[in-house]
C-alpha positions as CSV (number, residue, x, y, z in Angstrom):
1,X,33.3,23.4,11.6
2,X,33.1,20.2,13.5
3,X,32.5,17.1,11.0
4,X,30.0,14.6,11.4
5,X,29.9,11.3,9.6
6,X,28.6,8.6,11.8
7,X,24.8,8.3,12.7
8,X,23.3,5.8,15.4
9,X,19.7,5.3,14.5
10,X,17.3,6.2,17.4
11,X,20.0,6.6,19.6
12,X,19.9,2.7,20.0
13,X,22.2,1.4,22.3
14,X,23.2,4.3,24.0
15,X,22.7,5.0,28.0
16,X,20.0,7.7,28.6
17,X,22.8,9.7,30.5
18,X,24.4,10.2,27.2
19,X,21.4,11.1,25.6
20,X,20.6,13.8,28.1
21,X,24.2,15.0,27.8
22,X,24.0,15.5,24.1
23,X,23.4,18.8,22.2
24,X,20.6,19.1,19.8
25,X,19.8,20.2,16.3
26,X,16.4,20.4,15.0
27,X,15.9,19.8,11.3
28,X,12.6,19.9,9.0
29,X,12.3,16.8,6.3
30,X,13.7,18.7,3.7
31,X,17.2,19.0,5.4
32,X,16.9,15.3,7.0
33,X,16.6,13.5,3.6
34,X,20.0,14.8,2.5
35,X,23.1,13.2,3.3
36,X,25.2,16.4,3.2
37,X,24.4,19.6,4.7
38,X,25.4,22.2,7.5
39,X,23.7,22.9,10.8
40,X,24.1,24.8,14.3
41,X,23.4,22.7,17.3
42,X,22.1,24.1,20.6
43,X,25.5,24.8,21.8
44,X,26.1,27.1,18.6
45,X,28.5,24.7,17.3
46,X,28.9,24.6,13.4
47,X,28.5,21.1,12.1
48,X,29.1,19.7,8.6
49,X,27.4,16.6,8.0
50,X,28.7,14.2,5.6
51,X,26.8,10.8,5.8
52,X,26.8,7.6,3.4
53,X,24.5,8.7,0.5
54,X,21.0,7.7,0.5
55,X,21.1,8.0,4.6
56,X,17.7,9.3,5.9
57,X,18.0,11.3,9.3
58,X,15.1,10.7,11.5
59,X,13.8,12.3,14.6
60,X,15.5,10.8,17.6
61,X,18.7,9.8,15.8
62,X,22.2,10.5,16.9
63,X,25.1,12.0,15.2
64,X,28.4,11.4,16.4
65,X,31.2,14.5,15.7
66,X,34.6,13.6,15.0
67,X,35.4,14.9,18.6
68,X,33.3,11.9,19.8
69,X,30.4,14.4,20.9
70,X,27.0,13.4,20.3
71,X,24.1,15.6,18.6
72,X,20.6,14.3,18.9
73,X,18.2,15.1,16.0
74,X,14.7,16.6,16.7
75,X,12.3,16.5,13.7
76,X,10.9,20.2,13.3
77,X,7.5,20.8,12.7
78,X,6.7,22.0,9.0
79,X,3.6,22.5,6.9
80,X,1.8,19.5,6.0
81,X,-1.1,18.1,4.5
82,X,-3.1,15.9,6.8
83,X,-5.3,13.5,5.2
84,X,-8.0,11.9,6.6
85,X,-11.2,10.0,5.8
86,X,-15.0,11.7,5.7
87,X,-16.7,10.9,8.9
88,X,-20.0,11.0,7.0
89,X,-19.6,8.4,4.3
90,X,-16.1,7.5,4.1
91,X,-14.1,4.3,5.2
92,X,-10.5,3.4,6.2
93,X,-10.0,2.0,2.8
94,X,-10.4,5.5,1.4
95,X,-6.7,6.1,3.2
96,X,-5.5,2.8,1.2
97,X,-6.6,4.2,-2.1
98,X,-5.3,7.7,-1.7
99,X,-1.9,6.0,-0.6
100,X,-1.8,3.8,-3.9
101,X,-2.4,6.9,-5.9
102,X,0.3,9.0,-4.3
103,X,2.6,6.2,-4.5
104,X,1.9,6.1,-7.9
105,X,3.4,9.7,-8.4
106,X,6.3,8.9,-6.1
107,X,5.1,11.4,-3.1
108,X,6.7,11.2,0.1
109,X,4.0,9.8,2.5
110,X,3.8,9.4,6.0
111,X,1.2,6.4,6.9
112,X,-0.4,6.6,9.9
113,X,-3.5,4.2,11.1
114,X,-5.7,7.0,10.6
115,X,-4.5,9.3,8.4
116,X,-1.8,10.2,6.0
117,X,0.6,13.2,5.7
118,X,2.3,14.7,2.4
119,X,4.2,17.9,1.7
120,X,1.9,20.6,0.5
121,X,0.6,20.3,-3.1
122,X,-2.6,22.1,-4.5
123,X,-3.2,19.7,-7.0
124,X,-2.7,16.6,-4.9
125,X,-4.9,18.2,-2.5
126,X,-7.7,18.7,-5.2
127,X,-7.4,15.2,-6.3
128,X,-7.8,14.0,-2.7
129,X,-10.8,16.0,-2.1
130,X,-12.4,14.6,-5.2
131,X,-11.8,11.1,-3.9
132,X,-14.0,12.6,-0.8
133,X,-11.1,12.9,1.7
134,X,-10.6,15.7,4.3
135,X,-7.6,17.6,3.4
136,X,-6.2,20.0,6.1
137,X,-3.1,22.0,6.3
138,X,-1.4,21.7,9.6
139,X,2.2,22.6,11.2
140,X,3.4,18.9,12.5
141,X,6.5,17.0,12.1
142,X,7.1,14.8,9.0
143,X,8.6,11.3,8.9
144,X,7.4,9.5,5.2
145,X,8.0,6.0,4.7
146,X,11.7,5.6,3.6
147,X,11.3,2.3,1.5
148,X,12.5,-0.9,1.8
149,X,15.9,-0.3,0.5
150,X,16.7,3.0,2.1
151,X,20.0,3.5,3.6
152,X,20.7,4.6,7.4
153,X,19.8,1.6,9.3
154,X,16.0,2.3,9.6
155,X,15.0,-1.1,8.1
156,X,12.4,-3.2,10.3
157,X,14.8,-5.8,11.8
158,X,13.5,-9.0,13.7
159,X,15.5,-9.5,17.0
160,X,15.5,-11.7,19.7
161,X,12.2,-14.1,20.1
162,X,10.4,-12.2,17.2
163,X,12.9,-13.5,14.5
164,X,11.0,-15.5,11.8
165,X,12.8,-18.5,10.9
166,X,12.0,-19.6,7.6
167,X,12.6,-23.2,6.8
168,X,14.1,-24.1,3.2
169,X,11.5,-24.8,0.9
170,X,11.1,-28.6,0.0
171,X,12.3,-29.3,-3.6
172,X,9.1,-30.1,-5.4
173,X,8.5,-33.7,-6.6
174,X,9.6,-34.5,-9.9
175,X,6.9,-34.5,-12.7
176,X,6.1,-37.9,-14.0
177,X,4.6,-38.0,-17.5
178,X,1.6,-40.7,-17.2
179,X,-0.5,-41.9,-19.9
180,X,-2.8,-38.8,-19.2
181,X,-0.4,-36.1,-19.7
182,X,-1.3,-34.0,-22.3
183,X,0.8,-30.9,-21.9
184,X,3.4,-30.2,-24.5
185,X,7.3,-30.6,-24.0
186,X,8.7,-27.6,-24.5
187,X,11.8,-27.4,-22.1
188,X,14.2,-25.7,-24.4
189,X,16.2,-28.7,-25.5
190,X,15.2,-31.6,-27.7
191,X,14.4,-34.7,-26.7
192,X,16.1,-37.9,-28.2
193,X,14.3,-40.9,-28.6
194,X,16.0,-43.9,-29.1
195,X,14.2,-46.4,-30.8
196,X,13.7,-49.8,-29.3
197,X,14.6,-52.8,-31.2
198,X,12.7,-55.8,-30.7
199,X,14.8,-58.7,-29.2
200,X,14.3,-62.2,-31.0
201,X,14.0,-64.8,-28.2
202,X,15.1,-67.9,-29.4
203,X,13.0,-71.0,-27.8
204,X,14.8,-74.3,-27.1
205,X,12.8,-77.5,-27.2
206,X,13.9,-80.0,-24.7
207,X,13.4,-83.6,-25.8
208,X,12.6,-85.9,-23.4
209,X,15.8,-88.1,-22.4
210,X,15.2,-91.8,-23.3
211,X,16.7,-94.0,-20.6
């Protein structure tokens, strides 16, 4: 068995000729969401995949074996529920509501501009239909959202001229308590007020000098 412990997200940076020579493995989402599994590639080789925990393997990723050979991952078609809006009285906002309710149930969702995909679940299918959405069972690839903190190098990166430079926020101006300031002073510490003692001022009378 050949051990695989490295992944290149989307084959980024690899020359097309290398990708063309790579063997392939076709995996459904149930396998690709695991970081440790076994598979057989297109050359008939037995692979033992040992990736960092939390890694999600996506279609188009390239695995690098211990012998330096590369294996391209193909997302296999599988049974999923395709969710679309009702063409008669629906609106795109219906998909937003559906994604919200599915997210509350921690359901893996693939988000598309005009539809959603989830794994088969008859209870959720009934819920979605009650929301006037169209739910069809189809055989397609499934690439659900991985979350902002998922491992595996699939986060959204800003590169080159697309980067967002954020200037540091300016420090807020100090609040000055004026005569019209009426909010309470509850800053977690006591304010010590020193009493100002009146200062006696001695007046010196100047007598005119007689010449």
